mmCIF file of the N, C-alpha and C atoms, coordinates in Angstrom:
data_MODEL
# 
_entry.id   MODEL 
# 
loop_
_atom_site.group_PDB 
_atom_site.id 
_atom_site.type_symbol 
_atom_site.label_atom_id 
_atom_site.label_alt_id 
_atom_site.label_comp_id 
_atom_site.label_asym_id 
_atom_site.label_entity_id 
_atom_site.label_seq_id 
_atom_site.pdbx_PDB_ins_code 
_atom_site.Cartn_x 
_atom_site.Cartn_y 
_atom_site.Cartn_z 
_atom_site.occupancy 
_atom_site.B_iso_or_equiv 
_atom_site.pdbx_formal_charge 
_atom_site.auth_seq_id 
_atom_site.auth_comp_id 
_atom_site.auth_asym_id 
_atom_site.auth_atom_id 
_atom_site.pdbx_PDB_model_num 
ATOM 1   N N  . MET A 1 1  ? 11.426  10.152  4.784   1.00 0.00 ? 1  MET A N  1 
ATOM 2   C CA . MET A 1 1  ? 11.252  9.962   5.771   1.00 0.00 ? 1  MET A CA 1 
ATOM 3   C C  . MET A 1 1  ? 9.906   10.512  6.363   1.00 0.00 ? 1  MET A C  1 
ATOM 4   N N  . ILE A 1 2  ? 9.749   9.843   7.303   1.00 0.00 ? 2  ILE A N  1 
ATOM 5   C CA . ILE A 1 2  ? 8.272   10.046  7.551   1.00 0.00 ? 2  ILE A CA 1 
ATOM 6   C C  . ILE A 1 2  ? 8.474   9.598   9.359   1.00 0.00 ? 2  ILE A C  1 
ATOM 7   N N  . ALA A 1 3  ? 8.215   10.865  9.898   1.00 0.00 ? 3  ALA A N  1 
ATOM 8   C CA . ALA A 1 3  ? 7.790   11.323  11.592  1.00 0.00 ? 3  ALA A CA 1 
ATOM 9   C C  . ALA A 1 3  ? 6.549   10.860  12.219  1.00 0.00 ? 3  ALA A C  1 
ATOM 10  N N  . TYR A 1 4  ? 5.921   9.758   12.388  1.00 0.00 ? 4  TYR A N  1 
ATOM 11  C CA . TYR A 1 4  ? 5.152   9.031   12.703  1.00 0.00 ? 4  TYR A CA 1 
ATOM 12  C C  . TYR A 1 4  ? 4.582   10.439  14.311  1.00 0.00 ? 4  TYR A C  1 
ATOM 13  N N  . SER A 1 5  ? 3.248   10.075  14.966  1.00 0.00 ? 5  SER A N  1 
ATOM 14  C CA . SER A 1 5  ? 2.657   10.616  16.201  1.00 0.00 ? 5  SER A CA 1 
ATOM 15  C C  . SER A 1 5  ? 3.310   10.233  16.970  1.00 0.00 ? 5  SER A C  1 
ATOM 16  N N  . ASP A 1 6  ? 3.759   8.864   18.048  1.00 0.00 ? 6  ASP A N  1 
ATOM 17  C CA . ASP A 1 6  ? 3.824   8.523   18.510  1.00 0.00 ? 6  ASP A CA 1 
ATOM 18  C C  . ASP A 1 6  ? 5.445   8.015   18.522  1.00 0.00 ? 6  ASP A C  1 
ATOM 19  N N  . GLY A 1 7  ? 6.580   9.196   17.918  1.00 0.00 ? 7  GLY A N  1 
ATOM 20  C CA . GLY A 1 7  ? 7.713   9.761   17.510  1.00 0.00 ? 7  GLY A CA 1 
ATOM 21  C C  . GLY A 1 7  ? 8.608   8.757   16.905  1.00 0.00 ? 7  GLY A C  1 
ATOM 22  N N  . GLU A 1 8  ? 8.490   7.953   16.573  1.00 0.00 ? 8  GLU A N  1 
ATOM 23  C CA . GLU A 1 8  ? 8.991   6.878   15.327  1.00 0.00 ? 8  GLU A CA 1 
ATOM 24  C C  . GLU A 1 8  ? 9.126   7.860   13.808  1.00 0.00 ? 8  GLU A C  1 
ATOM 25  N N  . VAL A 1 9  ? 10.866  7.186   13.679  1.00 0.00 ? 9  VAL A N  1 
ATOM 26  C CA . VAL A 1 9  ? 10.357  8.226   12.029  1.00 0.00 ? 9  VAL A CA 1 
ATOM 27  C C  . VAL A 1 9  ? 10.967  7.054   11.550  1.00 0.00 ? 9  VAL A C  1 
ATOM 28  N N  . ARG A 1 10 ? 11.000  6.657   10.348  1.00 0.00 ? 10 ARG A N  1 
ATOM 29  C CA . ARG A 1 10 ? 11.034  6.276   9.649   1.00 0.00 ? 10 ARG A CA 1 
ATOM 30  C C  . ARG A 1 10 ? 11.530  6.309   8.101   1.00 0.00 ? 10 ARG A C  1 
ATOM 31  N N  . GLN A 1 11 ? 12.976  5.581   7.244   1.00 0.00 ? 11 GLN A N  1 
ATOM 32  C CA . GLN A 1 11 ? 12.107  6.377   5.766   1.00 0.00 ? 11 GLN A CA 1 
ATOM 33  C C  . GLN A 1 11 ? 10.978  4.950   4.603   1.00 0.00 ? 11 GLN A C  1 
ATOM 34  N N  . GLN A 1 12 ? 10.570  5.328   4.489   1.00 0.00 ? 12 GLN A N  1 
ATOM 35  C CA . GLN A 1 12 ? 9.805   4.107   3.734   1.00 0.00 ? 12 GLN A CA 1 
ATOM 36  C C  . GLN A 1 12 ? 10.024  4.085   2.757   1.00 0.00 ? 12 GLN A C  1 
ATOM 37  N N  . PHE A 1 13 ? 9.980   2.795   2.025   1.00 0.00 ? 13 PHE A N  1 
ATOM 38  C CA . PHE A 1 13 ? 10.227  1.897   1.148   1.00 0.00 ? 13 PHE A CA 1 
ATOM 39  C C  . PHE A 1 13 ? 8.802   1.334   0.366   1.00 0.00 ? 13 PHE A C  1 
ATOM 40  N N  . ASN A 1 14 ? 8.448   1.821   -0.401  1.00 0.00 ? 14 ASN A N  1 
ATOM 41  C CA . ASN A 1 14 ? 6.770   1.112   -1.338  1.00 0.00 ? 14 ASN A CA 1 
ATOM 42  C C  . ASN A 1 14 ? 7.552   0.278   -2.315  1.00 0.00 ? 14 ASN A C  1 
ATOM 43  N N  . VAL A 1 15 ? 6.647   -0.575  -2.264  1.00 0.00 ? 15 VAL A N  1 
ATOM 44  C CA . VAL A 1 15 ? 6.624   -1.522  -3.486  1.00 0.00 ? 15 VAL A CA 1 
ATOM 45  C C  . VAL A 1 15 ? 5.228   -1.844  -3.503  1.00 0.00 ? 15 VAL A C  1 
ATOM 46  N N  . CYS A 1 16 ? 3.736   -1.201  -4.580  1.00 0.00 ? 16 CYS A N  1 
ATOM 47  C CA . CYS A 1 16 ? 3.296   -1.756  -5.013  1.00 0.00 ? 16 CYS A CA 1 
ATOM 48  C C  . CYS A 1 16 ? 2.590   -1.765  -6.339  1.00 0.00 ? 16 CYS A C  1 
ATOM 49  N N  . LEU A 1 17 ? 1.837   -2.724  -6.924  1.00 0.00 ? 17 LEU A N  1 
ATOM 50  C CA . LEU A 1 17 ? 2.211   -3.638  -7.387  1.00 0.00 ? 17 LEU A CA 1 
ATOM 51  C C  . LEU A 1 17 ? 0.472   -4.319  -7.774  1.00 0.00 ? 17 LEU A C  1 
ATOM 52  N N  . ARG A 1 18 ? -0.298  -4.541  -9.632  1.00 0.00 ? 18 ARG A N  1 
ATOM 53  C CA . ARG A 1 18 ? -1.742  -4.216  -9.390  1.00 0.00 ? 18 ARG A CA 1 
ATOM 54  C C  . ARG A 1 18 ? -1.277  -5.752  -9.718  1.00 0.00 ? 18 ARG A C  1 
ATOM 55  N N  . ALA A 1 19 ? -2.095  -6.280  -8.863  1.00 0.00 ? 19 ALA A N  1 
ATOM 56  C CA . ALA A 1 19 ? -2.680  -8.227  -9.229  1.00 0.00 ? 19 ALA A CA 1 
ATOM 57  C C  . ALA A 1 19 ? -4.132  -8.577  -9.047  1.00 0.00 ? 19 ALA A C  1 
ATOM 58  N N  . ARG A 1 20 ? -4.261  -9.900  -9.704  1.00 0.00 ? 20 ARG A N  1 
ATOM 59  C CA . ARG A 1 20 ? -4.734  -10.443 -8.771  1.00 0.00 ? 20 ARG A CA 1 
ATOM 60  C C  . ARG A 1 20 ? -4.863  -12.005 -8.545  1.00 0.00 ? 20 ARG A C  1 
ATOM 61  N N  . THR A 1 21 ? -5.755  -12.015 -7.607  1.00 0.00 ? 21 THR A N  1 
ATOM 62  C CA . THR A 1 21 ? -5.893  -13.328 -7.183  1.00 0.00 ? 21 THR A CA 1 
ATOM 63  C C  . THR A 1 21 ? -6.178  -14.753 -8.260  1.00 0.00 ? 21 THR A C  1 
ATOM 64  N N  . VAL A 1 22 ? -5.348  -15.015 -7.589  1.00 0.00 ? 22 VAL A N  1 
ATOM 65  C CA . VAL A 1 22 ? -4.964  -16.863 -8.107  1.00 0.00 ? 22 VAL A CA 1 
ATOM 66  C C  . VAL A 1 22 ? -5.442  -17.606 -7.453  1.00 0.00 ? 22 VAL A C  1 
ATOM 67  N N  . GLY A 1 23 ? -5.331  -17.987 -6.200  1.00 0.00 ? 23 GLY A N  1 
ATOM 68  C CA . GLY A 1 23 ? -5.541  -19.130 -4.784  1.00 0.00 ? 23 GLY A CA 1 
ATOM 69  C C  . GLY A 1 23 ? -4.295  -18.614 -3.819  1.00 0.00 ? 23 GLY A C  1 
ATOM 70  N N  . GLY A 1 24 ? -4.826  -19.261 -2.839  1.00 0.00 ? 24 GLY A N  1 
ATOM 71  C CA . GLY A 1 24 ? -3.710  -19.514 -1.495  1.00 0.00 ? 24 GLY A CA 1 
ATOM 72  C C  . GLY A 1 24 ? -4.365  -18.981 -0.342  1.00 0.00 ? 24 GLY A C  1 
ATOM 73  N N  . ILE A 1 25 ? -4.363  -18.457 0.522   1.00 0.00 ? 25 ILE A N  1 
ATOM 74  C CA . ILE A 1 25 ? -4.625  -17.748 2.124   1.00 0.00 ? 25 ILE A CA 1 
ATOM 75  C C  . ILE A 1 25 ? -4.141  -16.477 2.359   1.00 0.00 ? 25 ILE A C  1 
ATOM 76  N N  . ALA A 1 26 ? -4.247  -15.548 2.763   1.00 0.00 ? 26 ALA A N  1 
ATOM 77  C CA . ALA A 1 26 ? -3.382  -14.202 3.117   1.00 0.00 ? 26 ALA A CA 1 
ATOM 78  C C  . ALA A 1 26 ? -3.377  -15.080 4.386   1.00 0.00 ? 26 ALA A C  1 
ATOM 79  N N  . ARG A 1 27 ? -2.047  -14.471 4.865   1.00 0.00 ? 27 ARG A N  1 
ATOM 80  C CA . ARG A 1 27 ? -2.554  -14.935 6.343   1.00 0.00 ? 27 ARG A CA 1 
ATOM 81  C C  . ARG A 1 27 ? -1.271  -13.411 6.989   1.00 0.00 ? 27 ARG A C  1 
ATOM 82  N N  . VAL A 1 28 ? -1.631  -13.554 8.849   1.00 0.00 ? 28 VAL A N  1 
ATOM 83  C CA . VAL A 1 28 ? -0.906  -12.442 8.985   1.00 0.00 ? 28 VAL A CA 1 
ATOM 84  C C  . VAL A 1 28 ? 0.124   -12.859 9.081   1.00 0.00 ? 28 VAL A C  1 
ATOM 85  N N  . THR A 1 29 ? 2.002   -12.500 9.530   1.00 0.00 ? 29 THR A N  1 
ATOM 86  C CA . THR A 1 29 ? 3.111   -12.465 9.315   1.00 0.00 ? 29 THR A CA 1 
ATOM 87  C C  . THR A 1 29 ? 3.367   -11.497 10.712  1.00 0.00 ? 29 THR A C  1 
ATOM 88  N N  . ASP A 1 30 ? 4.251   -11.410 11.314  1.00 0.00 ? 30 ASP A N  1 
ATOM 89  C CA . ASP A 1 30 ? 5.218   -10.973 12.018  1.00 0.00 ? 30 ASP A CA 1 
ATOM 90  C C  . ASP A 1 30 ? 6.120   -9.494  11.493  1.00 0.00 ? 30 ASP A C  1 
ATOM 91  N N  . GLU A 1 31 ? 5.714   -8.929  9.829   1.00 0.00 ? 31 GLU A N  1 
ATOM 92  C CA . GLU A 1 31 ? 5.420   -7.513  9.749   1.00 0.00 ? 31 GLU A CA 1 
ATOM 93  C C  . GLU A 1 31 ? 3.510   -7.289  9.286   1.00 0.00 ? 31 GLU A C  1 
ATOM 94  N N  . ALA A 1 32 ? 3.244   -7.770  9.981   1.00 0.00 ? 32 ALA A N  1 
ATOM 95  C CA . ALA A 1 32 ? 1.693   -7.431  8.770   1.00 0.00 ? 32 ALA A CA 1 
ATOM 96  C C  . ALA A 1 32 ? 0.852   -8.051  10.227  1.00 0.00 ? 32 ALA A C  1 
ATOM 97  N N  . ARG A 1 33 ? -0.396  -7.512  10.951  1.00 0.00 ? 33 ARG A N  1 
ATOM 98  C CA . ARG A 1 33 ? -0.822  -8.591  11.888  1.00 0.00 ? 33 ARG A CA 1 
ATOM 99  C C  . ARG A 1 33 ? -2.201  -8.312  11.229  1.00 0.00 ? 33 ARG A C  1 
ATOM 100 N N  . GLU A 1 34 ? -2.818  -7.892  10.321  1.00 0.00 ? 34 GLU A N  1 
ATOM 101 C CA . GLU A 1 34 ? -4.017  -8.097  9.643   1.00 0.00 ? 34 GLU A CA 1 
ATOM 102 C C  . GLU A 1 34 ? -3.520  -7.899  7.768   1.00 0.00 ? 34 GLU A C  1 
ATOM 103 N N  . VAL A 1 35 ? -4.135  -8.909  7.524   1.00 0.00 ? 35 VAL A N  1 
ATOM 104 C CA . VAL A 1 35 ? -4.170  -9.228  5.758   1.00 0.00 ? 35 VAL A CA 1 
ATOM 105 C C  . VAL A 1 35 ? -5.284  -9.226  5.226   1.00 0.00 ? 35 VAL A C  1 
ATOM 106 N N  . ARG A 1 36 ? -5.865  -8.868  4.408   1.00 0.00 ? 36 ARG A N  1 
ATOM 107 C CA . ARG A 1 36 ? -7.315  -8.413  3.413   1.00 0.00 ? 36 ARG A CA 1 
ATOM 108 C C  . ARG A 1 36 ? -6.732  -7.934  2.341   1.00 0.00 ? 36 ARG A C  1 
ATOM 109 N N  . TRP A 1 37 ? -8.080  -8.821  1.396   1.00 0.00 ? 37 TRP A N  1 
ATOM 110 C CA . TRP A 1 37 ? -8.267  -7.591  0.466   1.00 0.00 ? 37 TRP A CA 1 
ATOM 111 C C  . TRP A 1 37 ? -9.094  -6.846  -0.236  1.00 0.00 ? 37 TRP A C  1 
ATOM 112 N N  . VAL A 1 38 ? -8.870  -5.259  -0.462  1.00 0.00 ? 38 VAL A N  1 
ATOM 113 C CA . VAL A 1 38 ? -9.567  -4.572  -0.324  1.00 0.00 ? 38 VAL A CA 1 
ATOM 114 C C  . VAL A 1 38 ? -9.898  -3.690  -1.724  1.00 0.00 ? 38 VAL A C  1 
ATOM 115 N N  . SER A 1 39 ? -11.623 -3.233  -2.301  1.00 0.00 ? 39 SER A N  1 
ATOM 116 C CA . SER A 1 39 ? -11.441 -2.864  -3.191  1.00 0.00 ? 39 SER A CA 1 
ATOM 117 C C  . SER A 1 39 ? -11.115 -1.894  -3.233  1.00 0.00 ? 39 SER A C  1 
ATOM 118 N N  . PRO A 1 40 ? -10.648 -1.337  -4.211  1.00 0.00 ? 40 PRO A N  1 
ATOM 119 C CA . PRO A 1 40 ? -10.076 0.230   -4.972  1.00 0.00 ? 40 PRO A CA 1 
ATOM 120 C C  . PRO A 1 40 ? -10.822 1.138   -4.145  1.00 0.00 ? 40 PRO A C  1 
ATOM 121 N N  . ALA A 1 41 ? -12.238 1.186   -4.420  1.00 0.00 ? 41 ALA A N  1 
ATOM 122 C CA . ALA A 1 41 ? -13.025 2.131   -4.093  1.00 0.00 ? 41 ALA A CA 1 
ATOM 123 C C  . ALA A 1 41 ? -12.441 2.639   -2.380  1.00 0.00 ? 41 ALA A C  1 
ATOM 124 N N  . ASP A 1 42 ? -12.506 1.407   -1.760  1.00 0.00 ? 42 ASP A N  1 
ATOM 125 C CA . ASP A 1 42 ? -11.859 1.745   0.317   1.00 0.00 ? 42 ASP A CA 1 
ATOM 126 C C  . ASP A 1 42 ? -10.935 2.702   0.149   1.00 0.00 ? 42 ASP A C  1 
ATOM 127 N N  . ILE A 1 43 ? -9.818  2.590   -0.072  1.00 0.00 ? 43 ILE A N  1 
ATOM 128 C CA . ILE A 1 43 ? -9.055  2.578   -0.154  1.00 0.00 ? 43 ILE A CA 1 
ATOM 129 C C  . ILE A 1 43 ? -8.637  3.709   0.968   1.00 0.00 ? 43 ILE A C  1 
ATOM 130 N N  . ASP A 1 44 ? -10.071 4.867   0.620   1.00 0.00 ? 44 ASP A N  1 
ATOM 131 C CA . ASP A 1 44 ? -9.360  6.307   1.192   1.00 0.00 ? 44 ASP A CA 1 
ATOM 132 C C  . ASP A 1 44 ? -10.444 6.121   2.160   1.00 0.00 ? 44 ASP A C  1 
ATOM 133 N N  . THR A 1 45 ? -10.957 4.291   2.551   1.00 0.00 ? 45 THR A N  1 
ATOM 134 C CA . THR A 1 45 ? -11.301 4.902   4.137   1.00 0.00 ? 45 THR A CA 1 
ATOM 135 C C  . THR A 1 45 ? -10.720 4.057   5.390   1.00 0.00 ? 45 THR A C  1 
ATOM 136 N N  . LEU A 1 46 ? -8.859  3.661   4.504   1.00 0.00 ? 46 LEU A N  1 
ATOM 137 C CA . LEU A 1 46 ? -8.248  3.164   5.972   1.00 0.00 ? 46 LEU A CA 1 
ATOM 138 C C  . LEU A 1 46 ? -7.386  4.307   5.882   1.00 0.00 ? 46 LEU A C  1 
ATOM 139 N N  . GLU A 1 47 ? -6.737  4.011   7.803   1.00 0.00 ? 47 GLU A N  1 
ATOM 140 C CA . GLU A 1 47 ? -5.912  4.405   8.198   1.00 0.00 ? 47 GLU A CA 1 
ATOM 141 C C  . GLU A 1 47 ? -4.079  4.332   7.529   1.00 0.00 ? 47 GLU A C  1 
ATOM 142 N N  . MET A 1 48 ? -4.080  4.875   7.309   1.00 0.00 ? 48 MET A N  1 
ATOM 143 C CA . MET A 1 48 ? -2.215  4.958   5.965   1.00 0.00 ? 48 MET A CA 1 
ATOM 144 C C  . MET A 1 48 ? -2.291  6.126   6.552   1.00 0.00 ? 48 MET A C  1 
ATOM 145 N N  . HIS A 1 49 ? -0.690  6.858   6.458   1.00 0.00 ? 49 HIS A N  1 
ATOM 146 C CA . HIS A 1 49 ? 0.217   7.724   5.254   1.00 0.00 ? 49 HIS A CA 1 
ATOM 147 C C  . HIS A 1 49 ? -0.045  8.207   4.574   1.00 0.00 ? 49 HIS A C  1 
ATOM 148 N N  . PRO A 1 50 ? -0.096  9.543   4.176   1.00 0.00 ? 50 PRO A N  1 
ATOM 149 C CA . PRO A 1 50 ? -0.499  9.937   3.151   1.00 0.00 ? 50 PRO A CA 1 
ATOM 150 C C  . PRO A 1 50 ? 0.428   9.348   1.658   1.00 0.00 ? 50 PRO A C  1 
ATOM 151 N N  . THR A 1 51 ? 2.380   8.819   2.567   1.00 0.00 ? 51 THR A N  1 
ATOM 152 C CA . THR A 1 51 ? 3.233   8.352   0.754   1.00 0.00 ? 51 THR A CA 1 
ATOM 153 C C  . THR A 1 51 ? 2.345   7.347   0.633   1.00 0.00 ? 51 THR A C  1 
ATOM 154 N N  . GLN A 1 52 ? 1.674   6.632   1.963   1.00 0.00 ? 52 GLN A N  1 
ATOM 155 C CA . GLN A 1 52 ? 1.335   5.332   1.247   1.00 0.00 ? 52 GLN A CA 1 
ATOM 156 C C  . GLN A 1 52 ? 0.408   5.095   0.724   1.00 0.00 ? 52 GLN A C  1 
ATOM 157 N N  . ARG A 1 53 ? -0.663  6.314   0.569   1.00 0.00 ? 53 ARG A N  1 
ATOM 158 C CA . ARG A 1 53 ? -1.672  6.266   0.049   1.00 0.00 ? 53 ARG A CA 1 
ATOM 159 C C  . ARG A 1 53 ? -1.272  6.326   -1.596  1.00 0.00 ? 53 ARG A C  1 
ATOM 160 N N  . LEU A 1 54 ? -0.951  7.824   -1.846  1.00 0.00 ? 54 LEU A N  1 
ATOM 161 C CA . LEU A 1 54 ? 0.215   8.185   -3.341  1.00 0.00 ? 54 LEU A CA 1 
ATOM 162 C C  . LEU A 1 54 ? 0.407   6.868   -3.928  1.00 0.00 ? 54 LEU A C  1 
ATOM 163 N N  . ARG A 1 55 ? 1.102   6.029   -3.500  1.00 0.00 ? 55 ARG A N  1 
ATOM 164 C CA . ARG A 1 55 ? 1.926   5.291   -3.819  1.00 0.00 ? 55 ARG A CA 1 
ATOM 165 C C  . ARG A 1 55 ? 0.833   4.084   -4.770  1.00 0.00 ? 55 ARG A C  1 
ATOM 166 N N  . ILE A 1 56 ? -0.283  4.005   -3.152  1.00 0.00 ? 56 ILE A N  1 
ATOM 167 C CA . ILE A 1 56 ? -0.971  3.452   -4.460  1.00 0.00 ? 56 ILE A CA 1 
ATOM 168 C C  . ILE A 1 56 ? -1.832  3.361   -5.391  1.00 0.00 ? 56 ILE A C  1 
ATOM 169 N N  . ARG A 1 57 ? -2.406  4.974   -4.801  1.00 0.00 ? 57 ARG A N  1 
ATOM 170 C CA . ARG A 1 57 ? -2.456  5.629   -6.392  1.00 0.00 ? 57 ARG A CA 1 
ATOM 171 C C  . ARG A 1 57 ? -2.449  5.404   -7.359  1.00 0.00 ? 57 ARG A C  1 
ATOM 172 N N  . HIS A 1 58 ? -0.779  5.466   -7.092  1.00 0.00 ? 58 HIS A N  1 
ATOM 173 C CA . HIS A 1 58 ? 0.013   5.349   -8.731  1.00 0.00 ? 58 HIS A CA 1 
ATOM 174 C C  . HIS A 1 58 ? -0.239  3.441   -9.595  1.00 0.00 ? 58 HIS A C  1 
ATOM 175 N N  . ALA A 1 59 ? -0.136  2.673   -7.857  1.00 0.00 ? 59 ALA A N  1 
ATOM 176 C CA . ALA A 1 59 ? -0.430  1.743   -8.562  1.00 0.00 ? 59 ALA A CA 1 
ATOM 177 C C  . ALA A 1 59 ? -1.492  1.260   -9.220  1.00 0.00 ? 59 ALA A C  1 
ATOM 178 N N  . LEU A 1 60 ? -2.600  2.383   -8.943  1.00 0.00 ? 60 LEU A N  1 
ATOM 179 C CA . LEU A 1 60 ? -3.458  1.776   -9.524  1.00 0.00 ? 60 LEU A CA 1 
ATOM 180 C C  . LEU A 1 60 ? -4.369  3.045   -10.556 1.00 0.00 ? 60 LEU A C  1 
ATOM 181 N N  . ASP A 1 61 ? -3.463  3.634   -10.952 1.00 0.00 ? 61 ASP A N  1 
ATOM 182 C CA . ASP A 1 61 ? -3.501  4.425   -11.995 1.00 0.00 ? 61 ASP A CA 1 
ATOM 183 C C  . ASP A 1 61 ? -2.949  3.653   -13.509 1.00 0.00 ? 61 ASP A C  1 
ATOM 184 N N  . THR A 1 62 ? -4.263  3.127   -13.772 1.00 0.00 ? 62 THR A N  1 
ATOM 185 C CA . THR A 1 62 ? -4.419  1.950   -15.445 1.00 0.00 ? 62 THR A CA 1 
ATOM 186 C C  . THR A 1 62 ? -3.879  2.922   -17.244 1.00 0.00 ? 62 THR A C  1 
ATOM 187 N N  . ALA A 1 63 ? -4.153  5.011   -16.158 1.00 0.00 ? 63 ALA A N  1 
ATOM 188 C CA . ALA A 1 63 ? -3.412  5.526   -17.635 1.00 0.00 ? 63 ALA A CA 1 
ATOM 189 C C  . ALA A 1 63 ? -1.999  4.810   -17.634 1.00 0.00 ? 63 ALA A C  1 
ATOM 190 N N  . ARG A 1 64 ? -1.277  5.279   -16.405 1.00 0.00 ? 64 ARG A N  1 
ATOM 191 C CA . ARG A 1 64 ? 0.129   5.237   -17.027 1.00 0.00 ? 64 ARG A CA 1 
ATOM 192 C C  . ARG A 1 64 ? 0.232   3.696   -17.154 1.00 0.00 ? 64 ARG A C  1 
ATOM 193 N N  . SER A 1 65 ? 1.573   3.539   -18.521 1.00 0.00 ? 65 SER A N  1 
ATOM 194 C CA . SER A 1 65 ? 1.976   2.169   -19.255 1.00 0.00 ? 65 SER A CA 1 
ATOM 195 C C  . SER A 1 65 ? 3.209   1.527   -18.593 1.00 0.00 ? 65 SER A C  1 
ATOM 196 N N  . SER A 1 66 ? 3.390   2.497   -17.745 1.00 0.00 ? 66 SER A N  1 
ATOM 197 C CA . SER A 1 66 ? 4.766   2.178   -16.756 1.00 0.00 ? 66 SER A CA 1 
ATOM 198 C C  . SER A 1 66 ? 5.172   2.955   -15.681 1.00 0.00 ? 66 SER A C  1 
ATOM 199 N N  . PRO A 1 67 ? 6.146   1.795   -14.809 1.00 0.00 ? 67 PRO A N  1 
ATOM 200 C CA . PRO A 1 67 ? 5.521   2.055   -13.835 1.00 0.00 ? 67 PRO A CA 1 
ATOM 201 C C  . PRO A 1 67 ? 6.088   3.466   -13.030 1.00 0.00 ? 67 PRO A C  1 
ATOM 202 N N  . TYR A 1 68 ? 6.104   3.988   -11.870 1.00 0.00 ? 68 TYR A N  1 
ATOM 203 C CA . TYR A 1 68 ? 5.874   5.126   -11.750 1.00 0.00 ? 68 TYR A CA 1 
ATOM 204 C C  . TYR A 1 68 ? 7.519   4.882   -10.681 1.00 0.00 ? 68 TYR A C  1 
ATOM 205 N N  . LEU A 1 69 ? 8.117   5.883   -10.769 1.00 0.00 ? 69 LEU A N  1 
ATOM 206 C CA . LEU A 1 69 ? 9.753   5.269   -10.168 1.00 0.00 ? 69 LEU A CA 1 
ATOM 207 C C  . LEU A 1 69 ? 9.319   7.167   -9.228  1.00 0.00 ? 69 LEU A C  1 
ATOM 208 N N  . GLY A 1 70 ? 9.469   6.572   -8.142  1.00 0.00 ? 70 GLY A N  1 
ATOM 209 C CA . GLY A 1 70 ? 9.717   8.178   -7.706  1.00 0.00 ? 70 GLY A CA 1 
ATOM 210 C C  . GLY A 1 70 ? 9.192   8.356   -6.375  1.00 0.00 ? 70 GLY A C  1 
# 
């Protein structure tokens, strides 16, 4: 459970994958007001909850031979 500073409380679910661009156009949706590709080196500069950052770090861990489930 995550309690945000504005009083919102939610249970978070994340799926993070390593991928590469092969085509198409990134677009905003009802669930995303901004969409962009970001270098892994820039992740620490982005505003996000610490648990989201942890999930991204797990996904980027190239030493991991199997998915992180936890």
